[in-house]
Each structure stands twice: as structure tokens, then as C-alpha cells.
N, C-alpha and C positions, 0 to 999 in steps of 0.2 A: 286315779283310775288304776284298777288292778288288771294285770295281764296274766295270762296263763303261761305254762311252760313254753320254752322256745320250740318252734317247729322247724326242722331242717331235713333235707334229703341227702343221703350218702349213697355211695355205691358199695357193692360187696368187695370191690378191689380195695376200698378204704377200710372197710369193716368186715373182714372175713368171718369174724366171730358171730355174725348175724345169719350165716348160711343155714344153721339148724332151724331157726325160727321161720325163715322164709320157706324152707323145704316143708316144714310142718304145715304152714298155711296153704301152700300149693297142694299138698296131699289132701288137706281138709276141703279146700274149695273145688278141687278137680279130682275126686277120689278114684275115678275109673282109669286114669291115665298111667300111673306108675306107682311102684312101691315107695315107701318112705326112704329107703336106702338109695334107690335109683334117683329120686328127686333130690336128695342131698348131694349125690355125686354130680348130677347135672348142674344144679345151682352153684355148687362150689367151683365149677369150671367156668362160670360166666363172669369173668373179671377183666374183660378187654378194657384197655385205656380209652379207646375211641371206637365208636360203632358197635355193631353186634359182636359178641354176646355180652350184655351188661345187665345187672340186676340193681334196681334202685330200692332203697328202704327209707320210708318216711319215719322220722323219730319225733316224738313229742317228749321234750326233755330228753331223758336217756332211754325212754321206752319205745321199742319198735311198734309202729301203729299200722303200717301198710307197706305194700310192695308193688312193683311193676317191672317189666323186663323189656329189653330191646333184643330181639332174637332173629336169627336167619330164617328159621322155619317154625310154623305153628299149626297150620291147617293142612292135614295130610291130603285132602282133596285138591289143594292148590299149591303144589310144589313149585309152580312157575312164578309165584309171588314172593317177594322178599324186599325188605325185612319187615318184621312184625312188632307191634306193641302187643305184649302178651302178659298173662298172669297178673292182671290188675286185681288187687285184693286189699281191703281195709278191714282190720279186725273189728268185730261188732261194737265194742265199747267206744270206738272212734268214728263211727259212721255218722253221716249227716253234717259234717264240718267242712266239706270241700276238699278233703284229702285225696280222694280219687282224682279230682281235677288237677291237683298239684302234682301227683305222680305222673299223670298223662303228660302234663306240661314238661316235666323233667325228661321223660323219654323223647318227646318231640325236640327239646333243646339238644339232647345228645345226638339225635339224628341229624339235626341241622349242622352241628359241629362236625359231623362225619360226612357232610355234603350229600346226604341221602335225600333224593327228591320226593319220594313217596313212601309213606308208611301204611301198613295194612293191619287190620284187626278183624276178629269175628266175635260175635256175641249172641247169646241165646236170649238175653233178657235186658240188656242195658243200652239198647239202641238210642233211646231218648237222651241219655247222659252223653254219649259220644257225639250225637248230632248237635247238642247244645255246645259242645267243645269244638265244633267246626269240622267234624268228620262227615263224610258223604257216603250214603248207602251205595254199594257197588254190586249188589246181587244177593242171592240166597244160595246157601250150600247146605250139605248135610255132614255133621260131624258126630260120629259114634251113634248114629241113628236119630240125632236131634237136628231139627231144622234151625240154622243159624243165619244171622245177617252178616254179610261181608261188608266191611267199610274201609274207606281209604282216606288218607289225609295228605294232600299235596303241600309240600313244605317250601317249594319254590327254589330248591337248589338245582343248579344246572348239571352237575356231575355226580353220578351215583358212586358210592363207595365200591371199590374193586375188591373182590375176595382174593385172598392169597392163594 
């Protein structure tokens, strides 16, 4: 039986050299949010050892194939909610292989490690994917003029992470 290249997930704390590709993906996937330089500065600073702010990168062999983040803030209309699963992106040649689910699971695991009881996300188009992964619809919001679905994932941790 032939197997493909090894798939693994690393953090930007482990591989800061991947910040440029992650920032480029985020600028491509979310073009109205910030400049490429601002995205690179933000992503490069998301290197916490535990809890937010962390960026995860899925590697297929040595090639970066996707990313997801654990962040304090994501939806401007809901500053009361934290933390967030954000910026889930899989490069087009790697889609359809379950990599988004693997990235979501990595962020959820990091949140559990940090004793975070609930994660939040919003999506304009992938509600079915997240529902399949155990996320629950929590309402509708508007982000940059687009109606989005707010979702939550209860992780069962008793104590939330305290901000410094």
C-alpha cells in the first residue's frame, strides 16, 4: 500500500518562517480586512505557547497546505465573545481531504489545553462544515455588510483562560 506525504500541524511559534505564507493566504481569503503588511505583522505576533493568540499550519510533507487560528477577537459586532476559531483556510490544491476538519480539531485541542470552556466562530458560507464538526448555531450577525452565522463549540472545560 502506498501512502502520501506525512500530514502534521505545527504552530507559528514552532515555524515562524511560515508567517509570510499564512499572511498571504489570509489576505487572499479575507481581502477587505487588512493590507498584506498588516496581516504579516498580526500573524507574526500570534505565537502564544498556550491559549490565544496562536496560528496553526497544516503541512503536507514540507508544503504548507492550510491554516487556522485561536484568537481573542474576531467579529467586531461581538466584542463580548472570546476566544475565537478564526481564519480557517485550506489552499485550493489541498481541499476536499478533511484538512479543514483537522485544523479545527487542532484549535479545539489548544483551547482545551488552555482550559477554555467555549469557542466562537462566524461564517458566511461554511455553516454545514462546522455543524458536522459539532459546532452549534448561536445566531446571525452582520460583518462588513454580509450576513454571517455565529457558532459556538462548548468544550467542557470548567475554568476559562484568564487574560493577563
